[in-house]
ZABAGU-187965 format. One line per 3 residues: number of its first residue (from 1); for each residue x negated, y negated, z of C-alpha. Coordinates in Angstrom, 1 decimal. Example, Ala and Ser with C-alpha at 12.3 -4.5 7.8 and 13.67 -1.06 7.14 Angstrom:
1) -12.3/4.5/7.8 | -13.7/1.1/7.1
This chain:
1) 32.0/-4.4/15.0 | 29.0/-5.8/17.5 | 26.1/-5.0/17.0
4) 23.1/-5.5/19.5 | 19.8/-5.0/17.7 | 16.1/-5.7/19.0
7) 13.4/-6.8/16.3 | 10.0/-8.1/16.2 | 8.7/-10.8/13.8
10) 5.1/-9.4/13.6 | 5.2/-6.6/10.9 | 7.3/-5.0/7.9
13) 10.2/-4.6/10.7 | 11.2/-8.2/10.3 | 12.1/-7.8/6.6
16) 14.0/-4.6/7.3 | 15.9/-6.4/9.9 | 16.9/-9.1/7.5
19) 18.0/-7.2/4.7 | 20.1/-4.7/7.6 | 21.6/-8.0/9.1
22) 22.6/-9.4/5.8 | 23.6/-6.2/4.6 | 26.1/-5.5/7.9
25) 27.3/-9.2/7.8 | 28.8/-8.2/4.3 | 31.1/-5.4/6.0
28) 32.0/-7.8/8.8 | 29.4/-6.8/11.1 | 28.4/-9.5/13.5
31) 24.5/-9.0/15.3 | 22.7/-10.5/18.2 | 19.6/-10.0/17.4
34) 17.1/-10.0/20.8 | 13.0/-10.5/19.4 | 10.2/-9.0/21.6
37) 7.0/-9.4/20.6 | 6.6/-12.6/19.5 | 9.4/-15.9/19.4
40) 9.9/-15.9/15.3 | 8.3/-18.7/13.6 | 10.0/-21.6/11.9
43) 10.0/-19.9/8.8 | 11.2/-16.7/10.6 | 14.0/-19.1/12.2
46) 15.1/-20.6/8.8 | 15.3/-17.0/7.4 | 18.1/-15.8/10.4
49) 19.7/-19.4/9.9 | 20.2/-18.3/5.9 | 22.2/-15.2/7.4
52) 25.9/-15.3/8.7 | 27.2/-13.1/11.6 | 23.7/-12.9/12.8
55) 22.8/-15.1/16.0 | 19.3/-14.9/17.7 | 17.8/-14.4/21.5
58) 14.0/-14.7/21.1 | 12.1/-13.7/23.5 | 7.8/-12.7/23.7
61) 7.6/-9.4/25.7 | 5.3/-7.3/24.5 | 6.2/-4.2/22.9
64) 5.1/-1.0/24.1 | 2.2/-0.7/21.8 | 0.5/-3.4/22.8
67) -1.9/-3.5/25.9 | -1.0/-4.4/29.5 | 2.5/-3.9/28.4
70) 5.4/-2.1/30.9 | 5.4/-5.2/33.4 | 6.8/-7.3/30.4
73) 9.2/-4.4/28.9 | 10.4/-3.7/32.5 | 11.6/-7.6/32.5
76) 12.5/-6.7/29.0 | 14.7/-4.4/29.9 | 17.1/-6.4/32.5
79) 17.1/-9.3/29.8 | 18.2/-6.9/27.1 | 21.4/-5.4/29.8
82) 21.6/-8.6/30.9 | 22.7/-9.6/27.1 | 24.5/-6.3/26.5
85) 26.8/-7.2/29.9 | 27.5/-10.4/28.0 | 28.0/-9.6/24.3
88) 29.8/-6.4/25.3 | 28.8/-4.8/21.6 | 30.0/-1.8/20.0
91) 26.3/-0.3/19.3 | 22.7/-1.0/20.4 | 20.4/-0.7/18.0
94) 16.8/-0.3/19.2 | 14.0/-1.3/16.5 | 11.1/0.1/19.0
97) 10.6/2.5/20.8 | 11.4/2.4/24.9 | 14.8/1.1/26.4
100) 17.2/3.9/25.0 | 17.7/5.4/28.2 | 18.1/2.4/30.1
103) 22.2/2.2/31.4 | 23.8/1.0/28.4 | 27.9/0.9/28.2
106) 27.0/1.3/24.3 | 26.0/4.0/22.1 | 22.5/3.8/21.7
109) 20.6/4.5/18.0 | 17.2/4.1/17.6 | 14.9/3.4/14.5
112) 11.3/4.8/14.6 | 8.9/2.4/12.1 | 6.1/4.2/13.5
115) 4.3/4.7/16.7 | 1.2/5.1/18.1 | 0.3/8.3/18.4
118) 0.9/9.5/14.5 | -0.8/6.0/13.4 | -3.9/7.6/15.5
121) -3.6/11.1/14.4 | -3.9/9.8/10.8 | -5.8/6.6/11.2
124) -8.7/8.0/13.6 | -8.2/11.4/13.9 | -6.9/13.8/16.9
127) -4.7/12.3/19.9 | -5.1/9.4/21.7 | -6.7/8.9/24.7
130) -5.6/9.3/28.4 | -4.6/5.6/28.8 | -1.5/6.0/25.9
133) -0.4/8.9/28.4 | 1.9/6.8/29.8 | 3.4/5.5/26.2
136) 3.9/9.0/25.4 | 6.2/9.7/27.8 | 7.8/6.5/28.3
139) 8.8/6.8/24.4 | 9.9/10.7/24.8 | 12.3/9.8/27.8
142) 13.6/7.1/25.5 | 13.8/8.6/22.4 | 15.5/12.1/24.1
145) 17.9/9.8/26.0 | 19.2/8.4/22.0 | 22.5/8.9/20.4
148) 20.9/8.4/17.1 | 17.4/8.9/16.1 | 16.4/7.5/12.6
151) 13.4/7.0/10.7 | 12.6/5.2/6.9 | 11.2/8.9/5.7
154) 11.2/12.4/6.2 | 7.6/12.7/6.9 | 7.8/9.8/10.2
157) 11.3/11.5/11.2 | 9.3/15.0/11.4 | 5.8/13.1/13.4
160) 9.2/11.6/16.1 | 10.6/14.9/16.2 | 7.2/16.9/16.5
163) 5.6/14.5/19.0 | 8.8/13.1/21.4 | 11.5/16.0/20.7
166) 13.2/17.9/20.9 | 15.5/15.0/19.7 | 19.4/14.7/20.0
169) 20.8/13.6/16.4 | 18.5/12.7/13.5 | 18.8/10.8/10.0
172) 16.7/9.6/7.3 | 17.8/6.0/6.3 | 15.3/4.6/3.6
175) 14.3/0.7/3.9 | 15.3/-1.7/1.3 | 15.0/-5.0/-0.2
178) 16.6/-7.1/-2.0 | 15.5/-7.5/-5.7 | 16.6/-10.3/-6.4
181) 13.9/-11.9/-4.6 | 11.4/-10.4/-6.6 | 10.6/-10.4/-10.1
184) 8.0/-9.6/-12.9 | 6.4/-12.6/-14.3 | 3.8/-12.6/-16.5
187) 1.1/-10.6/-15.9 | -2.6/-11.7/-14.9 | -5.6/-9.6/-14.6
190) -5.9/-8.9/-11.0 | -5.2/-6.6/-8.0 | -3.0/-7.6/-5.3
193) -2.4/-6.1/-1.8 | -0.5/-7.2/1.1 | -0.2/-6.6/4.8
196) -1.2/-6.9/7.7 | -5.4/-7.1/7.2 | -6.5/-6.4/10.7
199) -4.5/-3.1/10.5 | -6.9/0.1/10.1 | -3.9/2.0/9.1
202) -3.5/-0.4/5.6 | -7.3/0.3/5.1 | -7.8/-2.6/3.5
205) -11.6/-2.3/3.9 | -12.1/0.4/1.1 | -10.5/-2.3/-1.4
208) -13.4/-4.5/0.0 | -16.1/-1.6/-0.5 | -14.9/-1.3/-4.0
211) -14.0/-4.8/-4.9 | -17.7/-5.7/-6.7 | -17.6/-2.7/-8.8
214) -13.8/-3.5/-10.0 | -13.6/-4.9/-13.0 | -10.7/-7.6/-11.9
217) -10.9/-9.8/-8.6 | -9.2/-8.0/-5.7 | -6.7/-10.3/-3.9
220) -5.3/-9.5/-0.3 | -2.2/-11.7/1.1 | -1.8/-10.7/4.8
223) -2.6/-12.1/8.8 | -6.3/-11.4/9.3 | -6.0/-11.4/13.3
226) -3.7/-9.4/15.1 | -1.6/-10.1/18.3 | -3.7/-8.8/20.3
229) -6.9/-10.9/19.1 | -9.9/-9.7/17.0 | -9.7/-10.3/13.1
232) -10.7/-8.6/10.3 | -13.6/-9.0/7.1 | -12.9/-7.9/4.4
235) -16.1/-8.8/2.2 | -15.7/-9.3/-1.3 | -12.0/-9.5/-2.0
238) -10.4/-13.3/-1.8 | -8.5/-13.4/1.2 | -4.7/-15.7/0.9
241) -4.3/-15.4/4.7 | -0.5/-15.4/5.9 | 1.6/-16.7/2.7
244) 5.2/-17.8/2.9 | 7.8/-15.3/1.1 | 8.1/-17.3/-2.0
247) 4.3/-18.4/-2.5 | 3.9/-13.8/-1.7 | 6.4/-13.1/-4.4
250) 4.9/-15.4/-6.8 | 1.6/-13.2/-6.1 | 3.6/-10.2/-6.8
253) 5.2/-11.5/-10.4 | 1.8/-12.2/-11.4 | -0.2/-9.2/-10.2
256) -1.2/-6.6/-12.5 | -1.3/-3.4/-10.1 | -0.8/-3.5/-6.3
259) -3.0/-1.7/-4.5 | -2.5/0.1/-1.0 | -5.0/2.6/-0.2
262) -3.3/3.4/3.4 | -4.0/6.0/5.5 | -0.8/5.7/7.2
265) 2.3/4.0/6.0 | 5.6/4.9/6.7 | 7.7/3.5/4.5
268) 5.6/0.4/3.1 | 8.5/-2.3/2.4 | 4.9/-4.8/0.6
271) 4.9/-1.5/-2.0 | 8.5/-2.1/-2.9 | 8.5/-5.5/-3.3
274) 5.6/-5.2/-5.6 | 7.0/-2.3/-7.4 | 10.5/-4.6/-7.9
277) 7.9/-7.2/-9.4 | 6.7/-5.1/-12.0 | 3.3/-3.8/-10.4
280) 1.6/-0.9/-11.2 | 1.1/1.0/-8.0 | -1.8/2.3/-6.8
283) -1.4/3.8/-3.6 | -3.3/6.0/-0.4 | -2.1/10.1/-1.3
286) -0.3/10.4/2.2 | 3.1/12.6/2.3 | 5.7/9.4/3.3
289) 4.7/7.5/-0.2 | 4.6/10.5/-2.3 | 7.8/11.3/-0.5
292) 9.1/7.6/-1.7 | 7.2/7.1/-5.0 | 6.9/10.4/-6.2
295) 5.5/10.4/-10.3 | 6.0/6.4/-10.1 | 2.6/5.6/-8.2
298) -1.3/6.5/-8.8 | -2.3/8.2/-5.9 | -5.7/8.5/-4.1
301) -7.4/9.6/-1.0 | -7.7/6.9/1.4 | -11.2/7.7/2.1
304) -12.1/8.4/-1.7 | -13.7/5.2/-2.7 | -15.1/6.4/-5.7
307) -11.3/7.4/-7.0 | -10.1/4.2/-5.7 | -12.6/2.4/-7.9
310) -11.9/4.1/-10.7 | -8.3/4.5/-10.5 | -8.2/1.0/-10.9
313) -10.5/0.6/-13.7 | -9.1/2.8/-15.6 | -5.5/1.2/-15.1
316) -6.8/-2.0/-15.7 | -8.3/-1.0/-19.2 | -5.0/0.7/-20.2
319) -2.3/-1.8/-20.6 | -0.1/0.5/-22.0 | -0.9/3.7/-18.8
322) -0.5/0.4/-16.4 | 2.8/-1.3/-18.1 | 4.7/2.5/-18.1
325) 3.5/3.0/-14.6 | 5.1/-0.4/-13.6 | 8.2/0.3/-15.1
328) 8.5/3.7/-13.0 | 7.9/2.0/-10.3 | 10.7/-0.7/-10.6
331) 13.1/1.8/-11.8 | 12.3/4.1/-8.8 | 12.7/0.9/-6.6
334) 15.9/-0.3/-7.7 | 17.5/2.8/-5.8 | 16.8/1.2/-2.5
337) 19.3/-1.3/-2.5 | 20.2/-2.9/1.0 | 23.8/-2.4/0.6
340) 23.1/1.6/1.0 | 20.9/0.4/3.8 | 23.6/-0.8/5.3
343) 26.7/1.3/4.5 | 24.1/4.4/6.1 | 23.8/2.0/9.2
346) 27.3/1.2/9.5 | 28.6/5.5/8.9 | 26.2/5.6/12.0
349) 27.3/3.5/14.1 | 31.1/4.6/13.2 | 29.8/7.8/14.3
352) 28.2/7.2/17.5 | 30.6/5.8/18.0 | 33.5/8.5/18.0
355) 31.1/10.4/19.6 | 31.1/13.0/16.2 | 27.4/12.5/15.1
358) 27.4/15.3/12.6 | 30.1/13.6/10.0 | 27.3/11.3/9.3
361) 24.1/13.3/8.5 | 24.6/13.9/4.9 | 25.4/9.8/4.5
364) 22.1/9.0/5.5 | 19.4/11.3/3.3 | 19.2/9.3/0.3
367) 19.0/5.9/-1.6 | 21.8/5.2/-4.0
């Protein structure tokens, strides 16, 4: 089977893509990966080079959530159709929300990792301003044209259906990380967070607010400058910047607690990485994170900095409680395997090829 897949190297979609491509390769699937948003960095290209059955065609066409994107997306549409014409894939798998309505020859599956409308509601409240109307219309048209729409949680799939539906065929496929990349080390007394510091959804500002009253250093890894410009400020925390994967894995292995008081997080691959590294989890009390982690994490209202401070200090003061919570998180994290990710998508691909989508629905709903 040959798959034309899109991805962007800006956030967590990149690591999801690497895991999926690696899992599909073990099944003999060949993937042509077309990047949008930015071209892969040197480190990211090296990650791709280690994968078999994967070739990458890079571009930097702007994504639909970026400003002034529509002329770029029109050019990207022509480019993607040209790639399909040459490659003749069996499936087109889009990891961005537009372009499913192009005149593809192959069946089209779209994975909705996030969207502006649900982000806006969770982070800023209400509906986005009128300048996002084109986005709303284009995403709705695209998703309603797709043969399949998937999302990494039931919570995210509900948002896509509610805002852009009714959608034809849908499934939840949970994300995954290779547990061999992460391991608990000798734990040190600090709190770690990781992700796009510039993204208000991650709520790093809440950690900055409480850092001086937490009984251990608060350390944050991730880019502080967004792709649209602008640099986040987080006084009181130790900003590490954007780390290479082995460096970040080392920080995970040593951190006692991983904190992400997110307002919006459709899955959270950094949380999964931290859990595989033996960190106790303190997370924003939102539906998607509760869906994934259940009783394996402690939850705080993203707007309640007093609760965040008190929860972090409680866990820092109680080694037994913290270790117990970390063990539960690790056990839960090991259920999200790359093998399940690949098998679930392969089932959907085959179903789309056969034109019998209902047969695959049950296979994609739970991790192993």
